[in-house]
N, C-alpha and C positions, 0 to 999 in steps of 0.2 A: 688902275686895276679895278675891275667891277666887283661888287659884293653880290654874290649869287646866294639865293636861299637854297638850303638843302631840303630836298623832298624826302620824307620818310617812306621807306619801302615796307613798313609794317602794315598789317591789315587794318581796316577801319575798326574803331572801337566796338562797333556792334558785332563784329565777328570775333569770336574767341576760338582759339585753337587748343584742342585737348591733346597736349603733347604726350601724355601718358598713353592715350589711345593709339597715337601714331607710333610710339616706341614699342608697343605691344603688337603692332601689325606685322604681317608676314613680309611685305616689301622692305620695311625698315630693318627687320631682323636679318634679311638677306643682305642688305647694305652693310650692316655692322659686321656680319660674318665675312663678307668680301673684303672689307677693310682690314679686319684682323688677319685674314689669310695672306694679305700683302705685307702688312706692317711687322708682324712678328718675325717672319723669316728674314725680311730686310734688316731689321734691327739686330737680330742674332748674327747675321752675316757681317754686318758693319762692325759690331763690337769685337767679334773674333778676328776679323781682318785688321782692325785698328790696333788691338792689343797684342797681336802676333809680332809686330815689329819690335816693340820694346822687350817683349819676352824673349824672342829669338836672339836679339843682340845682347841681352844681359846674361842669359843662362846657357846659350849654345854658341857654337862657332860656325853654324851653318851659313850664315849670311856674310861671313868674313872673306869668302873666296872671291876671286876676281872673275867678273862676268865678261866685260869688254874692256880691254886695256887696263887702266888703273881704276876702273869703276867697279866697286864691289856689288854683290847682290843686295846688300843693305840699302844702297842708294837706289837701285832699281825697284826694290820693294817699297821704299818711301815714295818714289815717284808714282808707283802703281796705286798708292793710297789716294793721290789726287784724282787719278783717272776713275778709281772706284767711287769716290765721293761724288764727282760730277755725273757719273753713270746712274748711281742710285737716286740722285736728285732728279735727273731727267725722267727716270722710270716713275718715281713718285709723283711728279707733277702731271705726267700724262694720265696716270691712274686716278689721281685726285680730281682731275677734270671730269672723268667718268663718274666718280663718286658724287661730285657736285650735281651732275645731271640727274643721277639716280635720286638724290635728295630732293631736287627740284620737282621731279616727276611725282615723288611721294606726296609733297605738299600740294601740288596741283590736283592730284587725284583726291586728296582729302578735301580741298576746297570745292571741287566739282561735285563730289558725292555728298557734300554736307559733312556730317561727322561720322559717316559710315565708311571707314577705311577698310 
């Protein structure tokens, strides 16, 4: 097995990046706002859906009814949590790729314009 040297992707030492200036820029603020608009609703939905099962099974009898044969709604709800988790994960990964592209564009714009973002 070969020993390969890792190349740093950080900018040369002569180039300093003013992260505070980037964080204050309009494109970065748009990126943060877009991420927040995605993450907050997804997190709230996940937590409500996740904690609904133990709450409904502990304090109500709603999920005790049979849905299909001997399978109760509690089992269907529990299976739906797996589907929900994979769906949210897929949505997040697709959106995160777009956010990564936006962040890369912000850094490229900063590097191309010098320090005038």
